[in-house]
DRENKENU-179193 format. One record per residue (C-alpha): residue number from 1; residue in one letter; x, y, z. Coordinates in steps of 0.02 Angstrom, whole numbers. Example, Ala and Ser with C-alpha at 12.3 -4.5 7.8 and 13.67 -1.06 7.14 Angstrom:
<tidrens>
<tidren 1 a <615 -225 390>>
<tidren 2 s <684 -53 357>>
</tidrens>
This chain:
<tidrens>
<tidren 1 m <1125 -410 -714>>
<tidren 2 k <1255 -408 -576>>
<tidren 3 k <1373 -304 -720>>
<tidren 4 l <1232 -167 -761>>
<tidren 5 l <1232 -130 -580>>
<tidren 6 t <1432 -59 -584>>
<tidren 7 i <1388 35 -702>>
<tidren 8 f <1375 244 -675>>
<tidren 9 c <1277 350 -803>>
<tidren 10 l <1313 532 -714>>
<tidren 11 l <1293 638 -887>>
<tidren 12 p <1208 791 -894>>
<tidren 13 i <1050 811 -1026>>
<tidren 14 i <1063 967 -1124>>
<tidren 15 g <913 1099 -1028>>
<tidren 16 y <914 1019 -878>>
<tidren 17 s <934 1187 -790>>
<tidren 18 q <772 1205 -665>>
<tidren 19 q <723 1065 -534>>
<tidren 20 l <577 1052 -437>>
<tidren 21 n <582 1148 -277>>
<tidren 22 i <705 1066 -151>>
<tidren 23 h <693 1072 31>>
<tidren 24 n <830 1129 152>>
<tidren 25 y <821 976 268>>
<tidren 26 p <908 975 418>>
<tidren 27 q <1061 838 367>>
<tidren 28 d <1136 735 527>>
<tidren 29 y <987 797 633>>
<tidren 30 f <934 640 649>>
<tidren 31 r <1033 488 691>>
<tidren 32 n <1012 286 633>>
<tidren 33 p <887 242 737>>
<tidren 34 l <989 38 741>>
<tidren 35 d <1148 -1 793>>
<tidren 36 i <1196 -95 637>>
<tidren 37 p <1235 -10 474>>
<tidren 38 i <1066 65 363>>
<tidren 39 f <1059 -74 215>>
<tidren 40 l <851 -50 135>>
<tidren 41 a <731 -179 113>>
<tidren 42 g <620 -12 27>>
<tidren 43 n <603 152 27>>
<tidren 44 f <525 343 7>>
<tidren 45 g <391 317 -120>>
<tidren 46 e <386 154 -198>>
<tidren 47 c <227 120 -247>>
<tidren 48 r <128 -26 -168>>
<tidren 49 p <-34 -88 -170>>
<tidren 50 g <-149 62 -137>>
<tidren 51 h <3 176 -88>>
<tidren 52 f <159 254 -109>>
<tidren 53 h <268 175 60>>
<tidren 54 s <294 326 161>>
<tidren 55 g <473 282 250>>
<tidren 56 v <598 195 239>>
<tidren 57 d <615 0 286>>
<tidren 58 i <777 -55 366>>
<tidren 59 k <865 -203 408>>
<tidren 60 t <873 -277 536>>
<tidren 61 k <985 -427 488>>
<tidren 62 g <848 -541 484>>
<tidren 63 e <818 -541 659>>
<tidren 64 e <687 -464 788>>
<tidren 65 n <731 -392 945>>
<tidren 66 q <881 -256 891>>
<tidren 67 p <876 -109 1003>>
<tidren 68 v <781 42 915>>
<tidren 69 h <822 231 968>>
<tidren 70 a <771 382 962>>
<tidren 71 a <823 465 827>>
<tidren 72 a <837 633 914>>
<tidren 73 d <804 709 1068>>
<tidren 74 g <605 756 1078>>
<tidren 75 y <450 661 1166>>
<tidren 76 i <350 513 1147>>
<tidren 77 s <176 577 1066>>
<tidren 78 r <90 423 1014>>
<tidren 79 i <71 235 1073>>
<tidren 80 k <-17 128 948>>
<tidren 81 t <-37 -41 930>>
<tidren 82 e <-172 -143 806>>
<tidren 83 s <-177 -308 670>>
<tidren 84 g <-122 -223 535>>
<tidren 85 g <-28 -84 460>>
<tidren 86 f <109 -37 563>>
<tidren 87 g <81 -135 719>>
<tidren 88 h <164 -91 874>>
<tidren 89 a <210 90 840>>
<tidren 90 l <280 247 916>>
<tidren 91 y <282 420 864>>
<tidren 92 i <420 542 941>>
<tidren 93 t <374 732 913>>
<tidren 94 h <539 826 891>>
<tidren 95 p <564 1029 931>>
<tidren 96 n <620 1065 757>>
<tidren 97 g <470 1009 668>>
<tidren 98 y <438 846 629>>
<tidren 99 t <412 685 703>>
<tidren 100 t <478 514 677>>
<tidren 101 l <378 341 671>>
<tidren 102 y <446 173 729>>
<tidren 103 a <331 57 674>>
<tidren 104 h <331 -162 656>>
<tidren 105 l <400 -156 861>>
<tidren 106 n <389 -304 991>>
<tidren 107 d <405 -244 1164>>
<tidren 108 f <442 -40 1209>>
<tidren 109 a <554 22 1313>>
<tidren 110 p <487 -51 1506>>
<tidren 111 a <422 137 1564>>
<tidren 112 i <333 122 1400>>
<tidren 113 q <277 -49 1387>>
<tidren 114 k <227 -34 1567>>
<tidren 115 y <121 114 1544>>
<tidren 116 l <41 34 1393>>
<tidren 117 r <-15 -107 1489>>
<tidren 118 t <-100 -26 1631>>
<tidren 119 k <-198 80 1481>>
<tidren 120 q <-264 -104 1390>>
<tidren 121 y <-301 -174 1530>>
<tidren 122 e <-408 -18 1604>>
<tidren 123 k <-504 -6 1432>>
<tidren 124 e <-508 -211 1401>>
<tidren 125 r <-433 -194 1224>>
<tidren 126 w <-251 -209 1161>>
<tidren 127 d <-277 -114 1011>>
<tidren 128 i <-245 53 1056>>
<tidren 129 d <-215 217 1004>>
<tidren 130 l <-129 326 1133>>
<tidren 131 p <-97 512 1115>>
<tidren 132 l <31 585 1245>>
<tidren 133 t <100 758 1340>>
<tidren 134 p <268 821 1309>>
<tidren 135 d <316 782 1491>>
<tidren 136 q <254 572 1496>>
<tidren 137 f <413 519 1391>>
<tidren 138 p <527 651 1356>>
<tidren 139 v <681 584 1268>>
<tidren 140 k <864 636 1216>>
<tidren 141 k <921 553 1042>>
<tidren 142 g <1000 391 1069>>
<tidren 143 d <882 328 1209>>
<tidren 144 q <828 149 1191>>
<tidren 145 i <645 183 1174>>
<tidren 146 a <605 7 1102>>
<tidren 147 w <648 -169 989>>
<tidren 148 s <609 -221 823>>
<tidren 149 g <484 -325 775>>
<tidren 150 n <378 -418 642>>
<tidren 151 t <215 -342 677>>
<tidren 152 g <49 -271 611>>
<tidren 153 s <69 -300 411>>
<tidren 154 s <263 -340 404>>
<tidren 155 t <298 -491 322>>
<tidren 156 a <483 -494 382>>
<tidren 157 p <563 -431 518>>
<tidren 158 h <621 -242 492>>
<tidren 159 l <617 -87 553>>
<tidren 160 h <465 49 461>>
<tidren 161 f <559 226 497>>
<tidren 162 e <467 360 455>>
<tidren 163 i <512 551 472>>
<tidren 164 r <349 688 449>>
<tidren 165 n <314 873 447>>
<tidren 166 t <234 890 599>>
<tidren 167 a <106 1028 558>>
<tidren 168 t <67 920 406>>
<tidren 169 e <93 749 459>>
<tidren 170 h <150 710 284>>
<tidren 171 p <269 578 270>>
<tidren 172 l <418 669 184>>
<tidren 173 n <584 571 135>>
<tidren 174 p <706 511 257>>
<tidren 175 e <860 502 163>>
<tidren 176 l <867 668 102>>
<tidren 177 f <912 710 299>>
<tidren 178 g <1085 642 285>>
<tidren 179 l <1066 480 347>>
<tidren 180 p <1205 361 351>>
<tidren 181 i <1165 265 199>>
<tidren 182 v <1286 222 81>>
<tidren 183 d <1224 196 -94>>
<tidren 184 n <1321 237 -235>>
<tidren 185 i <1237 106 -379>>
<tidren 186 p <1121 208 -516>>
<tidren 187 p <953 146 -569>>
<tidren 188 v <926 34 -694>>
<tidren 189 v <781 55 -810>>
<tidren 190 y <707 -87 -879>>
<tidren 191 e <584 -32 -991>>
<tidren 192 v <493 103 -1093>>
<tidren 193 a <290 101 -1103>>
<tidren 194 t <214 215 -1224>>
<tidren 195 y <24 240 -1222>>
<tidren 196 d <-117 328 -1316>>
<tidren 197 m <-145 472 -1248>>
<tidren 198 n <-345 481 -1348>>
<tidren 199 r <-378 324 -1248>>
<tidren 200 s <-395 275 -1111>>
<tidren 201 i <-246 201 -995>>
<tidren 202 y <-395 64 -987>>
<tidren 203 e <-437 22 -1137>>
<tidren 204 q <-266 -9 -1218>>
<tidren 205 t <-119 -127 -1182>>
<tidren 206 p <39 -21 -1176>>
<tidren 207 q <192 -32 -1316>>
<tidren 208 m <345 -94 -1203>>
<tidren 209 l <494 -83 -1260>>
<tidren 210 s <638 -168 -1186>>
<tidren 211 l <831 -88 -1159>>
<tidren 212 k <993 -123 -1154>>
<tidren 213 l <1135 -14 -1064>>
<tidren 214 k <1257 26 -1178>>
<tidren 215 n <1398 193 -1196>>
<tidren 216 n <1314 240 -1019>>
<tidren 217 l <1139 249 -1112>>
<tidren 218 f <987 141 -1081>>
<tidren 219 v <924 97 -1241>>
<tidren 220 p <813 -10 -1331>>
<tidren 221 i <875 -180 -1371>>
<tidren 222 k <809 -202 -1577>>
<tidren 223 t <801 -11 -1635>>
<tidren 224 d <808 157 -1566>>
<tidren 225 t <672 227 -1670>>
<tidren 226 i <472 162 -1620>>
<tidren 227 t <325 210 -1721>>
<tidren 228 v <165 258 -1634>>
<tidren 229 e <-14 282 -1696>>
<tidren 230 s <-51 431 -1582>>
<tidren 231 n <-10 595 -1612>>
<tidren 232 l <-33 618 -1411>>
<tidren 233 v <90 495 -1311>>
<tidren 234 g <107 455 -1144>>
<tidren 235 v <271 374 -1087>>
<tidren 236 g <309 263 -930>>
<tidren 237 i <466 183 -864>>
<tidren 238 n <483 13 -783>>
<tidren 239 v <646 56 -652>>
<tidren 240 k <700 4 -489>>
<tidren 241 d <858 51 -412>>
<tidren 242 f <968 -20 -289>>
<tidren 243 m <1072 0 -146>>
<tidren 244 d <1242 -83 -107>>
<tidren 245 g <1238 -216 11>>
<tidren 246 s <1064 -235 -13>>
<tidren 247 d <988 -365 -137>>
<tidren 248 n <824 -265 -114>>
<tidren 249 d <759 -166 -265>>
<tidren 250 i <689 17 -180>>
<tidren 251 a <617 165 -285>>
<tidren 252 f <682 316 -357>>
<tidren 253 n <672 511 -309>>
<tidren 254 n <663 599 -470>>
<tidren 255 a <644 586 -650>>
<tidren 256 t <638 698 -789>>
<tidren 257 l <570 691 -953>>
<tidren 258 f <635 771 -1122>>
<tidren 259 m <583 785 -1305>>
<tidren 260 d <730 850 -1415>>
<tidren 261 d <805 908 -1260>>
<tidren 262 s <658 1017 -1200>>
<tidren 263 i <597 955 -1027>>
<tidren 264 q <406 905 -1025>>
<tidren 265 c <386 829 -861>>
<tidren 266 r <471 820 -707>>
<tidren 267 i <423 691 -570>>
<tidren 268 r <511 705 -388>>
<tidren 269 l <456 608 -249>>
<tidren 270 d <498 667 -57>>
<tidren 271 d <347 738 3>>
<tidren 272 i <181 635 -3>>
<tidren 273 g <45 667 136>>
<tidren 274 y <-77 504 163>>
<tidren 275 n <-229 595 111>>
<tidren 276 v <-147 573 -63>>
<tidren 277 t <-54 390 -63>>
<tidren 278 r <-206 303 -140>>
<tidren 279 y <-159 397 -299>>
<tidren 280 v <-15 284 -321>>
<tidren 281 n <-123 186 -418>>
<tidren 282 a <-161 333 -548>>
<tidren 283 y <17 386 -544>>
<tidren 284 a <59 212 -602>>
<tidren 285 d <-20 95 -726>>
<tidren 286 y <-114 -5 -621>>
<tidren 287 k <-201 -140 -746>>
<tidren 288 t <-20 -173 -819>>
<tidren 289 h <36 -197 -624>>
<tidren 290 e <-123 -327 -608>>
<tidren 291 l <-106 -412 -774>>
<tidren 292 n <85 -409 -772>>
<tidren 293 k <160 -392 -590>>
<tidren 294 k <245 -233 -672>>
<tidren 295 w <239 -66 -601>>
<tidren 296 i <249 43 -741>>
<tidren 297 q <246 241 -671>>
<tidren 298 c <189 355 -796>>
<tidren 299 l <272 507 -839>>
<tidren 300 f <116 617 -866>>
<tidren 301 q <-56 617 -767>>
<tidren 302 i <-195 539 -830>>
<tidren 303 p <-377 643 -803>>
<tidren 304 g <-436 585 -623>>
<tidren 305 n <-233 567 -546>>
<tidren 306 r <-241 721 -395>>
<tidren 307 l <-61 714 -355>>
<tidren 308 s <-22 850 -407>>
<tidren 309 q <138 898 -298>>
<tidren 310 i <254 758 -343>>
<tidren 311 y <235 859 -540>>
<tidren 312 e <290 1011 -639>>
<tidren 313 y <256 1007 -816>>
<tidren 314 e <317 1115 -959>>
<tidren 315 n <199 1090 -1073>>
<tidren 316 v <7 1106 -1066>>
<tidren 317 q <-33 908 -1085>>
<tidren 318 k <20 872 -907>>
<tidren 319 g <159 761 -987>>
<tidren 320 t <71 691 -1161>>
<tidren 321 l <188 724 -1289>>
<tidren 322 t <133 797 -1435>>
<tidren 323 l <188 725 -1597>>
<tidren 324 d <196 764 -1783>>
<tidren 325 q <258 658 -1892>>
<tidren 326 k <443 700 -1865>>
<tidren 327 v <571 601 -1773>>
<tidren 328 h <596 675 -1608>>
<tidren 329 k <726 607 -1491>>
<tidren 330 i <673 562 -1296>>
<tidren 331 s <770 565 -1146>>
<tidren 332 i <738 542 -979>>
<tidren 333 k <838 574 -824>>
<tidren 334 i <831 467 -685>>
<tidren 335 t <920 498 -511>>
<tidren 336 d <894 433 -350>>
<tidren 337 d <919 477 -171>>
<tidren 338 k <1096 503 -185>>
<tidren 339 a <1115 583 -346>>
<tidren 340 n <1152 449 -430>>
<tidren 341 t <1101 446 -615>>
<tidren 342 s <1040 365 -778>>
<tidren 343 l <980 408 -938>>
<tidren 344 v <873 342 -1066>>
<tidren 345 q <884 375 -1233>>
<tidren 346 f <779 326 -1400>>
<tidren 347 y <661 409 -1559>>
<tidren 348 i <473 424 -1564>>
<tidren 349 k <390 433 -1739>>
<tidren 350 y <186 477 -1758>>
<tidren 351 t <144 365 -1925>>
<tidren 352 g <-5 511 -1945>>
<tidren 353 k <-138 391 -1949>>
<tidren 354 p <-296 452 -1889>>
<tidren 355 a <-331 448 -1678>>
<tidren 356 d <-455 308 -1631>>
<tidren 357 s <-579 398 -1499>>
<tidren 358 l <-643 282 -1361>>
<tidren 359 d <-817 212 -1451>>
<tidren 360 c <-899 115 -1301>>
<tidren 361 k <-1076 99 -1405>>
<tidren 362 y <-968 -12 -1545>>
<tidren 363 m <-888 -131 -1391>>
<tidren 364 s <-1058 -174 -1329>>
<tidren 365 t <-1032 -72 -1148>>
<tidren 366 v <-1080 109 -1072>>
<tidren 367 p <-964 247 -1052>>
<tidren 368 f <-891 270 -890>>
<tidren 369 t <-798 440 -863>>
<tidren 370 v <-690 524 -729>>
<tidren 371 d <-804 688 -720>>
<tidren 372 n <-971 645 -686>>
<tidren 373 a <-1083 528 -592>>
<tidren 374 n <-1105 354 -662>>
<tidren 375 i <-1236 221 -615>>
<tidren 376 l <-1276 69 -664>>
<tidren 377 r <-1466 18 -629>>
<tidren 378 d <-1549 -172 -626>>
<tidren 379 p <-1668 -252 -566>>
<tidren 380 n <-1565 -359 -473>>
<tidren 381 i <-1408 -241 -438>>
<tidren 382 w <-1365 -49 -429>>
<tidren 383 f <-1229 58 -359>>
<tidren 384 s <-1184 254 -405>>
<tidren 385 l <-1009 326 -423>>
<tidren 386 s <-1011 474 -396>>
<tidren 387 e <-855 618 -488>>
<tidren 388 g <-680 556 -411>>
<tidren 389 r <-725 372 -404>>
<tidren 390 l <-638 360 -574>>
<tidren 391 y <-448 400 -657>>
<tidren 392 d <-489 397 -811>>
<tidren 393 d <-645 357 -925>>
<tidren 394 i <-683 161 -975>>
<tidren 395 c <-795 93 -1078>>
<tidren 396 f <-917 8 -931>>
<tidren 397 k <-969 -205 -915>>
<tidren 398 y <-1054 -334 -812>>
<tidren 399 s <-1132 -480 -837>>
<tidren 400 s <-1234 -605 -737>>
<tidren 401 k <-1238 -800 -731>>
<tidren 402 p <-1328 -926 -601>>
<tidren 403 d <-1278 -1003 -438>>
<tidren 404 p <-1365 -1118 -377>>
<tidren 405 l <-1288 -1134 -210>>
<tidren 406 s <-1294 -926 -164>>
<tidren 407 f <-1438 -812 -138>>
<tidren 408 s <-1391 -705 -307>>
<tidren 409 d <-1329 -718 -474>>
<tidren 410 r <-1145 -698 -485>>
<tidren 411 y <-1093 -506 -559>>
<tidren 412 q <-956 -464 -645>>
<tidren 413 v <-930 -278 -608>>
<tidren 414 h <-818 -229 -749>>
<tidren 415 y <-637 -288 -691>>
<tidren 416 s <-539 -300 -567>>
<tidren 417 y <-373 -218 -655>>
<tidren 418 v <-475 -46 -643>>
<tidren 419 p <-442 34 -493>>
<tidren 420 l <-567 153 -388>>
<tidren 421 h <-511 288 -270>>
<tidren 422 l <-653 300 -151>>
<tidren 423 y <-768 165 -74>>
<tidren 424 f <-946 129 -141>>
<tidren 425 e <-1095 70 -113>>
<tidren 426 l <-1127 -96 -201>>
<tidren 427 n <-1315 -138 -177>>
<tidren 428 i <-1360 -367 -259>>
<tidren 429 k <-1550 -414 -203>>
<tidren 430 t <-1592 -598 -178>>
<tidren 431 n <-1670 -718 -296>>
<tidren 432 k <-1732 -840 -151>>
<tidren 433 q <-1820 -813 -4>>
<tidren 434 v <-1704 -773 148>>
<tidren 435 h <-1752 -892 278>>
<tidren 436 e <-1793 -744 428>>
<tidren 437 m <-1641 -833 560>>
<tidren 438 l <-1503 -789 391>>
<tidren 439 q <-1587 -625 376>>
<tidren 440 n <-1416 -540 456>>
<tidren 441 k <-1309 -667 411>>
<tidren 442 i <-1263 -625 236>>
<tidren 443 v <-1118 -610 158>>
<tidren 444 m <-1060 -492 -16>>
<tidren 445 r <-919 -633 -95>>
<tidren 446 y <-794 -521 -203>>
<tidren 447 s <-668 -629 -318>>
<tidren 448 d <-546 -549 -430>>
<tidren 449 g <-500 -688 -528>>
<tidren 450 k <-393 -748 -415>>
<tidren 451 d <-445 -741 -238>>
<tidren 452 e <-591 -714 -153>>
<tidren 453 d <-655 -604 3>>
<tidren 454 g <-825 -559 100>>
<tidren 455 k <-886 -436 200>>
<tidren 456 a <-1040 -429 305>>
<tidren 457 a <-1193 -359 200>>
<tidren 458 i <-1322 -251 267>>
<tidren 459 a <-1518 -273 247>>
<tidren 460 t <-1616 -147 163>>
<tidren 461 e <-1784 -177 107>>
<tidren 462 q <-1862 -303 2>>
<tidren 463 g <-1731 -427 -32>>
<tidren 464 w <-1594 -284 -42>>
<tidren 465 y <-1423 -307 23>>
<tidren 466 k <-1281 -179 23>>
<tidren 467 a <-1083 -155 48>>
<tidren 468 s <-967 -40 40>>
<tidren 469 v <-852 -77 -80>>
<tidren 470 r <-683 -12 -158>>
<tidren 471 n <-644 -124 -301>>
<tidren 472 f <-717 -190 -471>>
<tidren 473 g <-767 -373 -490>>
<tidren 474 t <-844 -525 -466>>
<tidren 475 y <-963 -504 -310>>
<tidren 476 w <-1105 -612 -271>>
<tidren 477 l <-1212 -656 -79>>
<tidren 478 v <-1189 -800 30>>
<tidren 479 a <-1265 -859 198>>
<tidren 480 d <-1139 -857 335>>
<tidren 481 t <-1179 -978 498>>
<tidren 482 v <-1001 -1038 509>>
<tidren 483 a <-934 -961 681>>
<tidren 484 p <-717 -950 676>>
<tidren 485 i <-628 -1099 703>>
<tidren 486 i <-514 -1085 850>>
<tidren 487 k <-362 -1219 861>>
<tidren 488 s <-278 -1218 1026>>
<tidren 489 m <-92 -1218 978>>
<tidren 490 q <-86 -1279 1151>>
<tidren 491 k <-126 -1458 1241>>
<tidren 492 n <-302 -1446 1362>>
<tidren 493 g <-217 -1488 1534>>
<tidren 494 a <-42 -1434 1492>>
<tidren 495 n <84 -1384 1598>>
<tidren 496 l <153 -1194 1558>>
<tidren 497 a <261 -1142 1685>>
<tidren 498 s <390 -1139 1552>>
<tidren 499 a <317 -1073 1429>>
<tidren 500 k <313 -877 1372>>
<tidren 501 q <140 -874 1285>>
<tidren 502 i <-14 -955 1245>>
<tidren 503 t <-86 -955 1073>>
<tidren 504 f <-239 -991 956>>
<tidren 505 v <-245 -1028 747>>
<tidren 506 v <-407 -938 721>>
<tidren 507 k <-477 -930 557>>
<tidren 508 d <-643 -864 472>>
<tidren 509 s <-693 -936 293>>
<tidren 510 l <-801 -794 217>>
<tidren 511 t <-759 -653 322>>
<tidren 512 s <-644 -598 464>>
<tidren 513 v <-639 -590 633>>
<tidren 514 k <-712 -449 716>>
<tidren 515 r <-679 -456 891>>
<tidren 516 f <-608 -568 1007>>
<tidren 517 r <-577 -604 1219>>
<tidren 518 g <-477 -698 1328>>
<tidren 519 d <-514 -734 1527>>
<tidren 520 i <-422 -800 1641>>
<tidren 521 d <-506 -867 1801>>
<tidren 522 g <-635 -751 1746>>
<tidren 523 k <-540 -594 1705>>
<tidren 524 w <-503 -511 1530>>
<tidren 525 v <-302 -522 1488>>
<tidren 526 c <-215 -431 1347>>
<tidren 527 f <-229 -564 1207>>
<tidren 528 e <-147 -492 1031>>
<tidren 529 q <-166 -519 862>>
<tidren 530 h <-53 -532 704>>
<tidren 531 n <-127 -611 556>>
<tidren 532 d <-229 -762 586>>
<tidren 533 l <-122 -789 750>>
<tidren 534 f <-174 -735 949>>
<tidren 535 f <-84 -746 1096>>
<tidren 536 y <-76 -678 1259>>
<tidren 537 k <120 -660 1321>>
<tidren 538 f <129 -706 1529>>
<tidren 539 d <117 -571 1624>>
<tidren 540 e <65 -532 1825>>
<tidren 541 h <-122 -560 1763>>
<tidren 542 c <-73 -732 1762>>
<tidren 543 g <20 -817 1922>>
<tidren 544 h <67 -981 1962>>
<tidren 545 g <-42 -1116 1978>>
<tidren 546 k <-208 -1200 1910>>
<tidren 547 h <-314 -1076 1785>>
<tidren 548 k <-450 -1086 1664>>
<tidren 549 l <-448 -998 1505>>
<tidren 550 v <-582 -946 1409>>
<tidren 551 f <-562 -874 1236>>
<tidren 552 t <-686 -817 1097>>
<tidren 553 a <-695 -781 950>>
<tidren 554 t <-821 -689 837>>
<tidren 555 d <-859 -636 650>>
<tidren 556 e <-925 -508 571>>
<tidren 557 n <-1083 -597 578>>
<tidren 558 n <-1096 -620 746>>
<tidren 559 n <-1054 -801 727>>
<tidren 560 t <-930 -836 898>>
<tidren 561 a <-838 -969 917>>
<tidren 562 t <-771 -1022 1092>>
<tidren 563 y <-619 -1108 1159>>
<tidren 564 r <-583 -1155 1352>>
<tidren 565 l <-425 -1234 1400>>
<tidren 566 n <-372 -1284 1572>>
<tidren 567 f <-177 -1258 1631>>
<tidren 568 t <-55 -1267 1757>>
<tidren 569 r <79 -1107 1789>>
</tidrens>
């Protein structure tokens, strides 16, 4: 594969005279926010579970605590700390209409850190979101504002950096602002997928076509011409981009689909708002990703995909190809953020076989459609999906089986490889008497066949419980009377004079830790959370001498555990 990555495909395509609207972003206005060269672990527009990646992930040499600098003049307009998401994050508003975001940080610059700590102790909570005024923390380009880290939903040390339109708050593609990034490697296209567009994308398995690089073209390994049994065909691509000096794969910037040298569809990934980012589940073939771990990016728009701003079409079918029984040439031009280009070419022929329609009755299932409300009502389970929940029509299926250890049957509510856009309320009735002491301890458990999760369920009436969920899969009711388990990383009575922090590992078996608190000598101290780790970095609120720490953790069903630790500083 390394040989593939050194070949440049810079071939023009007949008819490629129009392009998506290209914004005139300021060049060289923003500097590299780090002192080290930019190597990317991720870039804008990458497909991620439930969202498009909204910025660039800049490598920090596998280390934490690299100095982070303001990318341009402006003022710090927001400080946010949270256990997931961006972790420790700073936002800088700039006078030219853009805002930059710096995420997964460790500590902030001293004055900012002191202000944050003051507010945390005032509110007695560490997860906080603080808006700031222009006169509080003005910055100049190059001022150090923080140190890089691995906080929030980060899985390795790096800096997540975004450039947003201040007015719309839309993340924009930072690579289009002239950041000093060296990339001479074109995208690599591994496979092409074709779909029968007479059927739902979730009620079929795409025809996969493996590719090879030959004469500067990515072409099919076995045959140049493929046959399809549908007159309406969608095309998807399994493609990865790369950059010099990094082993991580990243996303392309734009793709254009041609049939017989005529443009059918263009996609450009440079402006995707957080309000529409979940449509990544419709932009990519979610089913294939869940079953085979491949991101097939679709050069067509399925019915429930309302992510309209990244597409332009030259046909009325939103990228779907209408075929006769002639052989047609299909070309795909894929370009990355630095204009490195690759070209795919193959031929396609429709066999003339009449297209099959989606017949759910034949499959002993119920049709659920995109443009209507869809309801399941059974004596012991019911829910309603309003319009906009589904991305494509499905043949809905559900079943149940007894579970003597639970308070309900286990209900398979369709398949977890079919995504939903919005939450819905799932209602399940208990099949046995729930003791009065357990009525506020019921959990709705969930399984996608690989992992299990759960959330506290709310009692409604006559044995019914409900929870807000956003996935198909298997659901059932259990009781939760077990408090979180707290494990101390320090021995009771330990001398911590040379330690930097106190750390606990806290886990809950059925739900999650909803709230926690640490008190030293009866006063709140600032414990933080990172996944299962809960830690307090020693500050002026814990001086020298002997101390008593009380740490509590409470789960979603209000089961509370308490740990008492005596220590000396």
